[in-house]
N, C-alpha and C positions, 0 to 999 in steps of 0.2 A: 967739820961735817966730813964723812967718808966720800970722797969724790964720786964714787959710782952711785951714791944716792942723790945726787946734785939735780940731775934732770927729773926724777920723781918728785923730789921735794918741791922744786919749782912748779911742776905741773899742779900739785897739791895745793899748794899756797896761793899761787897767782893765776894759774889758768883756771883752776876748777872753783876755787872759793873767792877770788878776785880780792883778796886780802890788801888792804893799804894802810895808810898812817892813821886814819881815824878809827880803825878797828881795834876792838879788845878781843883778843884770842884766848880761849880756854883750851887746854890739851889735857885730856885725861889719858894716861899710859899705864901699861904694867911694866915690871922690871926686865922682863925677857925681851921686851921691844924697846929698850931705853935708846939704842943707837938710832933706830929709825925715828923715834919721838925727837931726839935731838936735831936730827937733820931738818925736820919739819919746824921746829923751834926756831932754829938758826935762820932758815928761809923767811919765816913770819917776822922776826925781828929786824930783818934785813929790809923789811917794808916800812919800819918805823911804827908798826903796830905795838900796842901793849900786849904782853904775853904772860900768862900764868900756867903752871903746870901742876898736876895732881897725879901722884903715883898711887895705884890702887892698893898696893900692899902696905901702904903707910896708914891706911885707913880701916882696912878689912881683910879678913883671912880669905885665901883661895880655897875652894871655889866661893866667889862671892854671890850669894843669893838674894841679896837686897842692896839698894843703893843707900849709903849711909848719909845721915844728916850732916856729918862732919864735911863731907864734900859738897852736898847741895846747898847748905846755908853759905859757905865761902863763895860758891858760884854765883849764887843769886846776888850777894854783894858786889861781886866783881863786875856784874852786868855785861856779860861778853856778847859781841855782835856775831862771832864766828867760832867754830869749835871743832875739835878732832877727837875721835877715841882711837888709840893706837895699841892694839894689844891682841892677845890670844883668847880663846874662848875654852870654857870648861863646862862640864856638865852642871846644869842648874843655874848657869850665869845670865840666862835670859832674865832672871829677877834682879840683875844688876843693870843690864844694858837697856831693858825697856822703859823702866822710870827714868833713867839717864836721857834717853832719847826724847821722852815725853817733856823733861825739864828743858833739854836745850832746843829743840826744834819747835815744840808747841807752845810751851809757856814763854820762853825767852826768845823765840823766834830767830834762833842763831842760823846762819848758814853753817851746816854741819858736814863734815867729811868722816865717815863711818868706816874704820880701816880694821874691822874685826878680822883676825887671821892674817894680817899684813906679814910678809917675810922679806928677807933679803932678795929673794928671787923676784918677787913680785915688785918690789921697788925698783929692780932693774930692768924688768919686762914690761908688765901692764901699766904701771904708773909712769913709764918712760915713753909710752906711744903717743902717737900723734892725736891730740885731743881735738884739735880742729876737725879732723876727718871723723873722729868718733861722734863729735856733735852732728856733723853732716849727715852720717849714716842714721844715727838714732832718731834724728828729727824726721828724716824720710819714711823710715819704717813706722814711726807714730803716726805719721799722717795717713799711712794704709791701714793700720790696723785698729785706729781709735773709734771707727765706725763698723767694725766687724760684727757679724752675726754668728759666723762659725769658722773655727780654724781647725785644720787637719795636721797631725804631725806623725811622721813615720821615720824610724831610723833602721839601719843595717842590723842593730842588735835586738830588734824586736819591738821597739815602741810602735804602738799604733793607738792614737789617741784622737778624739773629737772633742773640742771645747767650744762651748756656746757662751753669748755674751749678752749682756743687757745694757741699753743705751744710758741707764741711770747709774752705772758703775764706770768710774772714770779710768782711762788709761793714763799712766804717768811716765813720761819720757825722762830717763835717767841718763842725761846727755853729757854729763859731766861738768855742767855749769850751774854751780849753785850760787848765784849771783843776787838772788832775791831773799829777803828775810823769810825764815822758816823752811827754806828748801834744803834737803838734805840727799844723801846717797851713799852707797857703799863704794870705797875706792880700792882697786881700780875700778873704773866705771865703763858703762857701755850696756844699756838694756832698756826695754820698755816693759812695764807690767801693768796688770789690773787684777782686780778680783773676778774671776769667771761667774757666770751664771750656773754653769755645770761642767763637769768633766767626765768623759766615759771612754774605758779602754784600757789599755795596757801600757806601762811605761817601765822600760828596762833600764835600771837606774846605775848609771856609771860611778855615781858619786853622791853623797848626801851632806847637807849642810849641819849648822850648829856644831855640835861637839863630835858628830860623827865623822867627820873629815879628819879630826885630830886622832880619833882611835882607829879608823878603819882604812883611811886613804881611798884610793882608786878600788871599786869593787869588781872582782873578777872571780866567777862569772857574775854578770849583773843580776841583781835580785829582780823578780818580777813582781810589780805592784799592780794588782787589779782594781780599777776605780769604776763606780758605778753611781750615777746620780750625784757627782761631786765628792763621794765618801769612799775611803779606803776599804775595800771589800776582802782582799787578802794580799799577804806579802810572802813570796816564795823564795827562799835561798837555802843553800846546804850548810849556811853558817849558823848554827843554833844559837850562839852568843849574840850575833847581830839580829837573829829574829827575835830573841827575848827582849834585845834592848829596843827594838822597834815597837813591839807590843806594849811595853812599859810606857815609851813615849807617847804613843797614840792613845793611850789610856789616861792620860793626865786631866782631861777636861773633855766634856761632851763633844767640843768642836776641834779637838785635837787631830782627828782622823778626816777633818773636812778640808777640801781644797780651798785655801784662801788667796792664792797667787797663781797666776799664769804669766810667763815672762819669756821674752825673746831676746837672747844676747846680741848685742851690735858691735862689740871691740873687734873691728876687722884688723887690729894690728897685731892680734895674737895668732901664734903659729901652731899651738897645740894645747892639749890637756895637760896640765903639771901636777895635779894633786892637791891643789889648794881651791877650795870651793869659792873664797872671795874673788878669785880671778876667773876660774873655770866657768862659773855661771854667766860669765860675760862673752865667753867665746861664741860665735855664731851657731845657735842651736836654741833648744827651749828648755826651761826649767818650771817645775810646778812645786809649790809649797803647801803642806798640810799646816793649818793652824791660822794664826792671826792674819787678817786680811789688809791690815794697814788702813782701816776704815777712815781715818782723818785725811788720807789722800785719794784713796779709790771710792769713798763714798758707802763702802759696805756697812749695813746695820748691825754687824755681829762683831765679836772678837773673841779673842783665846790668848791665854798666857804662853803657849808655845807656838813654835813656828820652824819647821824644819823643811829645807828645800831638798828636791831630787832632780838630777841633771840627766838630760838626754841631748848630747852634742852631736855635731854633724847631722843635723836633722834635714829632712825634707818637709817643707812647710807650705800649705796652700791656705789663703784668706778668701773666704767665701768663692772658692773654685779657681782664685788667681794664684799663680805660682809665685810663691815670695822667695823660696830658699831651696836649694837641692844640695843635699850632703854637706850642709854647712856653709854653702857659698850663695851669697844674695844674689837674686836674679834681676834686682830693680837697680 
């Protein structure tokens, strides 16, 4: 293992997934992240857990738009209790990752660490953070927002959003501890999210998730997304290619332009935005996602084959009139 990956691997395996000698660990990786996957594998084997590794490119051509039976059948026979996905994302690969996640977290009830877009920088930064502190802050924020009726978000870049919430839709605390069967989250961790009842206003997008991060990185000037009644109304950017890509993405499905997630980042160990959405969405601020609402966790009664996040960091946030965050700094 590369020494600089050791703290992050330890956090992923032992602090976040609580892997031990009784576990069977499934690791799905791509070739570009072999060294990171090997660090996770070595740390898992060090707990005396049983470990098996699948490499995407051995089973499917990239971009992988479906989850192949050659992997799923072997995983079912292995009967893992914990799992990791460690790799990059390409356009169309939600068709691989969504059924993979459904198999691992829902069907097999694995404790799952989802490391989509992980990089060397993130292994040494967000994955090496103090996860006891991330747990404490996330749970504290979760207790404040889980009964919220209205949350207001503003940023210096021009975000002005109001989100409303229903008590029938659950908030999910992604506190970095996936110790119970079926619990999962993105690593590096630190957020709490739900499916909002509605969202209205403008979000100035500093960065977008899914494959947009790989293609566009940080967005400057930030596009302005106008949202009304929980639907994307318009997308304003001088970048014609980005505008075309967003139109195509939002046109995939009737719910692709519907806000399915509202989330607050809680990783207070991060010092800034680095241009990798997997980590940047955890920076104290807000992100919303258009598309799938993760209904099996939030209780939303609709679904969608697409899901793309949009970031508004360094936010000022109030919950039912109570100040929660000012310019990315928690006030609680």
